C-alpha positions in Angstrom: 44.0 59.6 -81.9 47.7 60.1 -82.4 49.9 57.9 -80.2 53.6 58.5 -79.8 55.9 55.9 -78.4 59.0 57.5 -76.8 61.8 55.4 -75.5 63.6 56.5 -72.4 66.9 58.3 -72.7 70.4 56.8 -72.1 70.5 55.2 -68.7 73.1 53.9 -66.3 74.5 50.5 -67.1 72.9 47.6 -65.3 75.2 46.4 -62.6 75.3 44.5 -59.4 74.8 47.6 -57.2 71.8 49.1 -59.1 68.6 47.2 -59.6 67.3 47.5 -63.2 64.1 49.4 -62.1 66.2 52.0 -60.3 68.6 52.9 -63.1 68.6 56.6 -63.8 69.3 58.6 -66.9 73.0 59.5 -67.4 74.0 63.2 -67.9 74.3 62.4 -71.6 70.9 60.8 -71.5 69.3 63.9 -69.8 71.0 66.2 -72.3 69.9 64.2 -75.4 66.4 63.9 -74.0 66.2 67.6 -73.3 67.3 68.3 -76.9 64.6 66.0 -78.2 62.0 67.7 -76.0 63.1 71.1 -77.1 62.8 70.1 -80.8 59.3 68.6 -80.2 58.3 71.9 -78.6 59.7 73.8 -81.5 57.6 71.6 -83.8 54.6 72.6 -81.8 53.8 69.1 -80.6 51.8 68.8 -77.4 50.4 65.7 -75.7 47.1 65.5 -73.8 48.7 63.0 -71.6 52.2 61.5 -71.1 51.9 57.9 -69.6 55.1 56.4 -68.4 56.6 53.1 -67.3 57.1 53.2 -63.5 60.9 52.5 -63.9 63.1 55.4 -62.9 64.7 56.1 -66.3 61.3 56.3 -68.0 59.8 58.5 -65.3 62.8 60.9 -65.6 62.3 61.0 -69.4 58.6 61.8 -69.0 59.4 64.5 -66.5 61.9 66.1 -69.0 59.1 66.1 -71.6 56.8 67.6 -69.1 59.3 70.3 -68.1 59.4 71.5 -71.7 55.6 72.0 -71.5 54.8 69.2 -73.9 51.9 68.1 -71.6 50.3 69.2 -68.4 49.4 65.6 -67.4 51.9 62.8 -66.6 50.9 59.5 -65.1 52.7 56.3 -64.3 51.3 53.1 -65.8 52.3 49.5 -64.9 51.2 48.5 -68.5 54.4 50.2 -69.8 56.8 48.2 -67.6 58.7 45.3 -69.1 55.9 42.8 -68.3 53.3 45.0 -69.8 50.9 43.6 -72.4 49.5 45.6 -75.2 46.2 43.7 -75.3 45.6 44.4 -71.6 46.6 48.0 -72.1 44.2 48.4 -75.1 41.3 46.6 -73.2 41.8 48.0 -69.7 43.1 51.4 -70.4 42.9 52.7 -74.0 39.3 51.7 -75.0 37.7 52.8 -71.7 39.6 56.1 -71.7 39.7 56.7 -75.5 37.2 59.7 -75.3 38.8 61.2 -72.2 42.4 61.1 -73.6 41.3 63.3 -76.5 43.7 63.4 -79.4 47.4 63.1 -78.6 49.0 60.6 -76.2 52.7 59.8 -75.4 53.8 56.5 -74.0 57.3 56.5 -72.5 58.8 53.1 -72.0 61.3 50.5 -73.1 62.5 48.5 -76.1 61.6 45.9 -77.3 58.2 46.5 -75.8 57.4 49.8 -77.6 58.6 48.6 -81.0 56.6 45.4 -80.6 53.5 47.3 -79.5 53.8 49.6 -82.6 54.1 46.5 -84.8 51.0 44.9 -83.2 49.0 48.1 -83.7 50.1 48.5 -87.3 50.3 44.9 -88.5 48.4 42.9 -85.9 51.5 40.9 -85.0 55.1 41.4 -84.0 57.7 41.2 -86.8 60.7 42.3 -84.7 61.7 44.9 -87.3 60.9 48.2 -85.5 63.8 49.3 -83.3 63.3 52.3 -81.2 66.6 54.0 -80.2 67.0 55.6 -76.8 65.0 58.9 -76.9 63.6 57.9 -80.3 60.0 58.3 -81.3 57.4 56.2 -83.2 54.2 58.0 -84.1 50.9 56.2 -84.9 47.5 57.3 -86.0 44.9 55.1 -84.3 41.4 54.5 -85.8 38.6 56.6 -84.3 36.5 53.6 -83.2 37.1 50.0 -82.2 40.2 48.2 -81.4 43.4 49.7 -83.0 45.1 46.3 -83.2 46.2 45.8 -86.8 44.3 48.9 -87.9 46.8 51.8 -87.1 49.0 53.7 -89.4 52.6 54.6 -88.6 53.6 58.2 -89.6 56.8 58.8 -87.7 59.9 56.7 -86.9 62.7 58.9 -85.8 66.0 58.2 -84.0 67.1 61.0 -81.6 70.0 62.0 -83.9 67.5 63.7 -86.2 66.5 66.0 -83.3 70.0 67.0 -82.2 
């Protein structure tokens, strides 16, 4: 399975009048995310499923990816919120659904979570070295069987500027 971690696009600044979970993408964030989605489509990338954090900016990012026909399926997952835990996600979601998900999965969420999840899948622990820029992508190849923790290979780490 190929797993793509995609960080949400540029969002409104956190302030007193906007709760964090309600922050939307800015116009610049939408435009950059659309350019990334367009480039992914040009590269021929398609996802069997886009799973997104329930926070507004991540859902909007996932919808942009969906609008560029990168997947026919989009679902919200509480595992991808800030308090999400990779071990719970692997045991409760990935391993039971591994066969149903097929080959290519996109997870849209937040930093530092996505960078840390990638590190755990590749190295078995966090090293706090993978930084995923807004609208950036990390691609991992997961093993065909068993837990992917510490057994995955990273093949893609791209900030959005390489797509623009």
